[in-house]
N, C-alpha and C positions, 0 to 999 in steps of 0.2 A: 403471571406475566402480563404487562400492560401494552398499550399501543397496538392492539390487534388490527385495527383498521389500517394503520400505516403499514404494518407487515403485509397485510393482504394486498394493498395497493402496490407495494414494492414487488411482490411475487408476480402480480399481473403484468408488470413492466418488463420483467426479465424473461426473455424467451428460453424455452427449453422443455424437455420431457420431464413432467412432474414426477415420474417414477424413477428417475435417475438420481442417484446420490450426488453427483456433481452439480446438477442443477439446484438441488435443495441446498447444498453447501454454498453455491454462489449467492442464493437469496439470503441466507443466514449471515454470510460474511459481510455482504453489503449492509445488512440491518445492523450489524455490530459497528461497522465503520461510520455509519450515519447516527448512531446513538439511539436507534429505534429499540434495539436490544442493549440494555445497559450492562456495564462491567459489574462483576460480582453477583449478578442475578442469575438464579436457577433457570434452566430451560426445560420446563415441563413437556415432556415428549408428546403426551396425549393432547395437550392444548395446541402445541405447535402443529402436530399432524392435522387437527381439525381445521386450523385456520389457513394452513398452507394447502390443504386438500391433497395430502399425500399419505402414503402408507407407512406404518411404523418401521418396517425393516429398512427401507431406503433412507428414512430420516435418521435412524441410529447410525447407519453407515456414513451419512453426511456429517453427523456430529463427530464421528471418529476421524474423518478427514480433517475437520477443523481442529481437532485435538492435535494432529500431527503439525499443524500450522502454529500451535501455541495460542489459539484464540479460545479454545474450550478445554475444560478439564472435567474428569469424572470423579466425584467425591461421595463414594459410598451411597448411603440412603438418599442423599441430596440429588443424586443423578448428575446430569451434565450442568456445568456452571460456566458462565463467561469469565475468562481469566482477567486479572488486572495486571498492570505493568507499573513497576516502581521506577523512580528517577534513576536509580543505579542501573537497573536493567535497560532503560532506554538509552543511557549513556554507553553502556557496554555493547548494545546492539549496533549503535552508530559507529563505534570503534571498529567493529568487525566489518560493517558495511564499507567504511572508508578504506580499510585495508584491502578488501576484495576488489572494490571498484577502481582504486589506483593501480592495483596489480593488473587487472584486466585491461586498463587503458594502455599501460606500458606494452603489454603483449600484443594488443590489437593495433597499435598506433600506425605501424608502417602499412597496414592493410586497409586503412580507412579511405574510401574512394570518394570522388567528387559527388557521386550519387548519394552516399550516405550523408555528406555535408548538406547537400540540398534538401534532403528529407528532414534533417534535424532542424534546419532553418524554417521549414514549412510547419513543423510541429510547434516551434516556439511561437510562430505567428498565431496558430490556433489556440495556444495556451493563453495568449494575451486577452482574448475575449471569452474564454470559457468560464462560466459562472458556477457550474456544478463542481463541488469539491472532489467527488469520486472520479468524474470524467477528467478533471485536471490532474488528479493522481495518476490515472492510466496514461495520459499523455506524457507526464513527467517520466514515468517509467519507460515509455517508448523512446523518449529522447536520449536517456542514459544508455539504454540497451543497444541503440543503433551503433554507438562507439565500441561496444564490447563484443558484439556478435562476431566480428571478424577474428577474434581470439581463438574461436573454435574450442571453447571450454564449457561444454554443456553441463557438467557437474557443478562447476563454480557458479555458473548463472543460475542453476536450480537452487543452490544454497543461498545465493544472494536474494533471490525471490522470496524465499522462506523468512529470511531475516527482515526484508522490507514489509512483509505481511504483518509481522508483530508490531511494527511501529506505525504502519499506515492507518491503523484504526484511529489514530489521533489527528489525521489530516484536517478533520473538521475543526479542530480547536486552534490550529496555529497557522492555517493557510492565510487568513487575512493579515496576520502580523508579519509574515515572511514573504508574501507574494511579490511585492515589488523588488525587494532585494534579491530574491531567488531568481527571478527572471533576468536581472542584470547579471548575476553570476553565471547563469546558463549561457548568456551571450559571450561572456568572458571565456568560458570553456570552448565554445564553438569557434570564437576568433583565434584562440591559441591553436586549435587543431587545424584550422584553415591555413594558418601561417606555418604549420609543420614545426611547431615549437613544443616538443614533447614535454620538457620540463615545466614549461609555462602551463600546459594543459593539466598536467598532474597536480601542480601547485594550485591552479584555479579549481580543480575538482575537489581537492582535499579541503580547501578553504570553504567551498560551498557546503560540503557535507558537515564540516565542523560548525558552520553557522547554523545549518538546519537542526543539528543536534542541540545546540545551545538554545535556540528559539523554542524547540519542542519542550526542553526541560523547563524553561522559563514559563511557558504557558501551563505546564503541568502543575507547577508550584502555585499558579494563580487561582486555584479553586476547581470546583466541579466542571466537568466537560460539558459545554453547551450542546444542546441538541441541534442537528443540522436538518433543514428541510430542503428538499429539492425545489428550485425556483421554476 
């Protein structure tokens, strides 16, 4: 595995207990999202443990956690390997995401408060100036989830989070191409919710997710994923 220095720097930036599998999983997940650990590449556990300064047992547990997220798979003698995502899988994932998000919007709509609308607006303002793709991704998820949490569907939200994790590894390759349009679409969603237009909000949300799916697939067809470095 290459890029040891970047992996070590990333681990130093992420706070947590280095003996905890969830901390190690957070480091490795972000390393995959940023392209520090590349798709299809093996994850030699002895090397990872050395550079992350962690013990083998919590590291293996962390890899198993990432396996449940679809980011890692175990392949016999090759051990853990970073998974790849095909165009067909990306399209299907977004079809499921769109179905769940529009359903959650319908269920939650009548319970969306003024405070939620104000928080959503503040998040959009923060997203405008955010340069780091992973932080932008986190804000994006916060924006969407604000509208769905009043639905009180924790199992659905958990499933949605897992689906997003499988596509969010590519945020670095298509944020630049979609960012401007995506922000406008977010404001269209917010405006529809503020005006209490349920059908308008659902339509704007579905259009936004379809656009995001199409942009991702277009970028995936364009060639190898570029590496992303934190500014």
